C-alpha positions in Angstrom: -0.1 0.2 -0.2 0.8 3.6 -0.8 1.2 5.5 2.8 1.5 9.4 2.0 1.9 11.9 4.4 1.5 15.0 2.7 -1.4 16.3 4.4 -1.4 19.2 7.2 -2.0 18.8 10.5 -3.5 21.9 12.4 -3.9 23.1 15.4 -6.7 23.9 17.9 -7.9 27.0 16.0 -7.2 25.5 12.9 -4.3 27.1 11.8 -1.6 24.7 10.3 0.9 24.0 12.6 2.8 20.9 11.0 3.0 18.5 7.5 2.6 15.3 8.3 5.1 14.0 6.7 8.0 16.2 8.0 7.1 15.3 11.7 6.8 12.2 11.2 10.1 11.8 9.3 11.3 13.1 12.4 10.5 10.6 14.7 11.0 8.2 12.9 15.2 9.9 12.2 15.0 10.0 16.0 14.9 5.9 16.7 17.0 4.5 17.8 16.2 0.5 17.6 14.9 -1.2 14.9 15.8 -1.6 11.1 17.6 1.3 10.8 18.1 1.4 7.1 14.3 1.1 6.5 13.6 3.7 8.9 16.5 6.3 7.2 14.6 5.3 3.8 11.3 6.5 5.0 11.9 9.2 6.9 14.0 11.0 3.8 10.8 9.7 1.8 8.3 11.1 3.7 10.3 14.0 4.1 10.5 15.0 0.5 7.4 14.8 1.0 7.3 11.3 -1.0 4.6 8.6 -0.5 6.3 5.1 1.2 5.5 2.0 -0.1 4.3 -0.4 2.6 3.5 -4.5 3.4 1.1 -4.7 6.3 3.7 -5.3 9.1 5.6 -1.7 8.1 2.4 -0.1 9.0 1.5 -1.7 11.6 5.4 -0.9 13.2 4.9 2.7 11.2 1.6 2.8 14.4 3.9 1.4 17.2 6.5 4.5 16.5 3.8 6.7 16.4 1.8 5.8 19.3 4.7 5.1 21.0 6.7 8.6 20.4 6.8 10.4 23.2 7.7 13.9 22.1 4.6 13.9 19.9 1.2 15.8 21.5 -2.3 13.6 20.0 -3.0 16.3 18.2 -0.4 15.2 16.1 -0.9 11.6 16.3 -4.5 11.4 16.0 -4.4 12.8 12.5 -2.2 10.9 11.2 -2.7 7.0 12.7 -7.0 8.1 11.8 -4.9 8.3 8.3 -3.4 4.7 9.1 -6.3 3.4 9.8 -8.1 4.2 6.9 -5.4 1.8 4.8 -5.9 -1.8 3.0 
């Protein structure tokens, strides 16, 4: 499946606060565990606003990373995780 995180994240006031892919790229780049090459490649692609091809196990791993990211608030996590839930 294609994961395209090139969408805006909005604050409570409805104003753009970040681009989902850029935020996720930062989260992926800060990981210290996992498949370093895969996570780096995903981070680079998301940062460049490119989509990433993932299988079901990759998608589960991405959801786990985002869910467990302590430096990301629910304001950002929620729309990203909701989007990822739409992918089959």
